[in-house]
N, C-alpha and C positions, 0 to 999 in steps of 0.2 A: 530337511535343506533349503526347498525353496522359498521360504519365510525367511531365512537365514540370508539367503541372497536378495531379497524384495528389497530386508534392512540395510543391509551392505550397499545397493543402491540408491537407498532411497538417502543414506548419509551422503554419499558421495554428490548426490544432485543438490543438497544443501551447503558442500564445500564448495561445489561450482559457483553456485549461487550467490554467494560472500563475494567471491570472487570478481563475477557480469556485476553486481551491485557497486562494488568500489572502485574498480577500473573502466566500467563501459564495455562492451562487444568489441569495436575496432582497438581498444589499447590490451585485453586479451590474447594472450597469446598460446599457441597449444603448450608451451612449456608451463606456462599461468597454470594452466588446467591440470597438468598430468603433477605437477608437481603438490597443489593444494588438495585434489584431490588423491592423490597417494597411487595414481595408476599409470602404471607401462601404458605404450603406445599401442599395444595391441589389443590389450584388456578395454582403452579408451574405446577405439575405433568397434570392436566387437560391441562393446555395449551398447554404444550413444552412435556412431556411426558418422556425427561429423560435427563441429564446433554449431552450427548451427540448429543443429536437432536439439543438442544439451541444451544451448541457450534457451529453446522454445517451449525445452521441459522444465529449466528453472522457472522459467515466467510461469507461467504453470501451476509451477510449485508455491509459488509466491500468493499467486492470485486466490491460492487453497489456504497457505494460511492467511493471509488478510480476511478472508468468508470466515472463517473458520472464529479469528480473535474477536471482528464482529458478533457473529452471533452467540460466542460466549457471553459477549458485554450487554449483548441487549438480556440474554438471559437475568442476571444477576442485577440490573439495573435496576431500582425503585418504582422510574420514570420513563416517558420520552425525553424531558430537560436532562435528566442524571446522565443516561448513555448519552445524547450530544455532547453535554459539557465531558462527557467522560472519554470522549475518542480524542477533541482538542485537547484534555487534560494531559492523557497518554504522550500528544507529540510535544506537545511544550517541556516534558516532564522527560522525554529521551535526549532532548539537546539540554538541556541542562545538567542530569544527570550522568549521560552517559556521552556528553559533546559531539552526538552523530553529527556528520557532514554528508551522509549518503544521501541523505535524501531520499527519495522515495523508488525502490527497484522499476515500478511502473510506469511513473513520470519520466525515468531516466532513460528509460527507454523507448517512451513515446519521442520524447526530445533527440534521441538522437536518428532513431529511422525508421520509426513506426509506419510513415509515410512511404517508404522505402519498399514494403512487405507485408503487401495483405494478408498474412496470418497472422501477424503479430499485432497486425491493427485491429485485427476482430477481436484476440484476446483482452487487449487493454479496451475495448468498448466493450464487451462485457464487463471487464472489470468495474469499470467505469460506472456501468447502468444498475449491478448489483450494488455498490455502495449508496448511489443515489436512492434506489428503492428501500435500501434499510433507511437512510436519511428521513425519508419520505414518509414510512412507516412510524417511524421516532414524532414525525411533524406532526403527524396528524393522530396521534396519542398526546402529543401535547396540547393541538387543539382540545379534546374531549376532555383533559385534565385540568385546561384553564387558565396553562401554562405561555401559550401562544395566541393573538386575537384571533379569532374565527372567522372574523370579515376577511385575514390573508389567507394568498394563494397557496398550496400546501406545497404544489409541485412548481413553484417560482423558488419557494422558501429552501427546499430539497435541495435544488440544482444551485445555487447559492451556496448551501453548505458544502455542496461537491468541489466548485470553486472554489473556497475558503479553504480547505483538507490541503486540496491541491498546491494551493498557493504558499501554504507552509508550509509543506512538505521541501517545498523548492528553499525558499526563501531559509530554512534550515541547512539543505547543501549549500547556498550562497553563503551562508557564513554569519547569518544576519544575527546582528545585535541583539540580548536576551532580552532588551527593555522594549526592541521595539515587536517582537515577538509575542514578549506578556502585553503591551499595549494592544494589537491587534486581533487577540486572542479575547479580551477587553472588549473590544467594540463588535465581534461576529457575534456572541455572545448575548450582549446589551441589544443588540439590533435585531434578534431573532427572537427573544423574550422582551421585548418592549412590549405594553400596552399599550395602542391607541384610544 
């Protein structure tokens, strides 16, 4: 029974995450959450306590999913370059196939009110640090594989990739034209893997 209840909670958190992701924290009402999660008001408060608590749980869940996706991609990528291009390919692919305009839940939350909540700011900071570190590992691997000039600063390249990753997510949310996304993607990859 315990495992079943955990699964139900996880499912409810994922449903809430989709609502917050699409509407943002401020625009999401309790009624939105109850309807989307399929919970009564009493069940919601007994399980989560408040809108603030479930939001932070959703944010942590999203970070967990992103970390797992990145780890899986790194495991199957045959090279550092393939890992890096794969991450950006995924963003472009989602915008083409799914026509997603939701952007990144982490960045949406950061822009909405991370500076007004220290706990959310810390969640976002840790998430960004982990993504940057994943890029750093891939950059250093690419240098060892000869795909990036060994004289380049791997930390700076990782920071650049993180900024580019976040920037493209914001562009997708703002409805950027596909040609613009493709051009930015090409520029990012060519600048990182150009050999001086």
